[in-house]
Each structure stands twice: as C-alpha cells, then as structure tokens.
C-alpha positions in Angstrom: 82.3 83.6 107.1 84.3 82.0 104.4 87.4 82.4 103.3 86.0 84.0 99.7 83.7 86.1 102.0 86.2 88.1 103.3 89.4 87.8 101.1 86.2 90.0 99.1 86.0 92.4 102.2 90.4 92.5 102.5 90.1 94.0 98.8 88.3 97.2 100.2 91.4 97.9 103.1 94.9 99.1 101.5 97.1 96.3 101.8 99.5 98.3 103.8 96.9 99.0 106.2 97.4 96.9 110.2 95.0 94.0 110.7 95.1 92.6 114.6 94.0 88.6 115.0 91.3 88.4 118.3 90.9 84.8 119.7 88.0 85.3 122.3 88.7 89.5 123.5 92.3 88.6 123.5 95.2 90.5 120.4 96.5 87.2 119.2 98.9 87.9 115.8 99.4 90.9 114.0 100.2 91.7 110.8 99.5 93.3 107.1 96.0 92.8 105.2 97.8 91.9 102.2 99.6 89.3 104.9 96.3 87.1 106.0 95.8 87.4 102.6 98.3 85.5 101.3 97.2 83.4 104.0 93.6 82.6 103.2 94.4 82.5 99.3 95.9 78.6 100.3 92.0 77.8 101.9 89.6 77.2 99.2 87.2 80.0 98.5 84.3 78.2 100.2 86.4 76.6 102.9 84.4 78.4 105.5 87.1 80.2 107.6 88.8 78.4 111.1 91.2 80.3 112.4 92.7 80.1 116.3 90.3 77.5 116.1 87.5 79.7 115.9 85.1 79.6 113.0 82.9 82.9 113.9 84.5 86.4 113.4 83.4 89.5 112.9 86.1 92.7 110.6 85.9 96.1 112.6 87.5 99.5 111.8 89.4 101.0 114.7 90.4 104.0 114.7 92.4 105.7 117.4 92.9 109.5 116.8 95.6 111.7 118.6 97.4 114.3 118.2 96.9 117.1 115.4 94.5 120.3 115.1 90.9 120.9 114.7 91.6 120.4 111.3 93.3 117.6 110.4 92.2 115.5 113.9 95.9 112.5 113.4 94.2 108.9 112.9 95.1 105.7 113.3 93.4 103.5 111.2 93.8 98.8 111.6 91.5 96.8 111.8 90.4 94.0 114.0 89.6 90.3 113.0 88.1 89.7 116.0 87.1 85.3 116.3 84.9 83.0 118.6 
C-alpha cells in the first residue's frame, strides 16, 4: 500500500479515532487517525508505506463491547494498522 492509498482510507474515519500500530504482532504506537495522517503528509504520495522497516500492512477495524444494555450496547472502536 502506498501513502496516498492509506490516506484515502483513513479519510473515511473520524480524525480523533484511536489507531494502534502493530508490528509483527506487538503493539508499538498508539495515536489518532489525524496524527498518522500528519506524519504521512511529509512523504511523497506515491511512496510505499514503510513504518518500522515493514512495508506490508493490513488496516483493521477493532471493536470491544462492554457493558451497556441489549438495545444500545457500549462499544469502543479503534483501528489497528498491522505491519509485517
């Protein structure tokens, strides 16, 4: 995935949404979507995404529902950028 493609995908999410960067199954950094977008803006749009020496990535939506009731469950959502 190149920088431009990832930026396009990230624009679909709220800027304040938490994002966890995972490298080889180990959480490395936690930031917001907008913080990652600002870092990506410093790179050329066509450049391959390389973070922590890894260029293959999978972006996942993660949810954790705790508490709440049957009608409106309490859900916590974040993104996980899995780099390999």
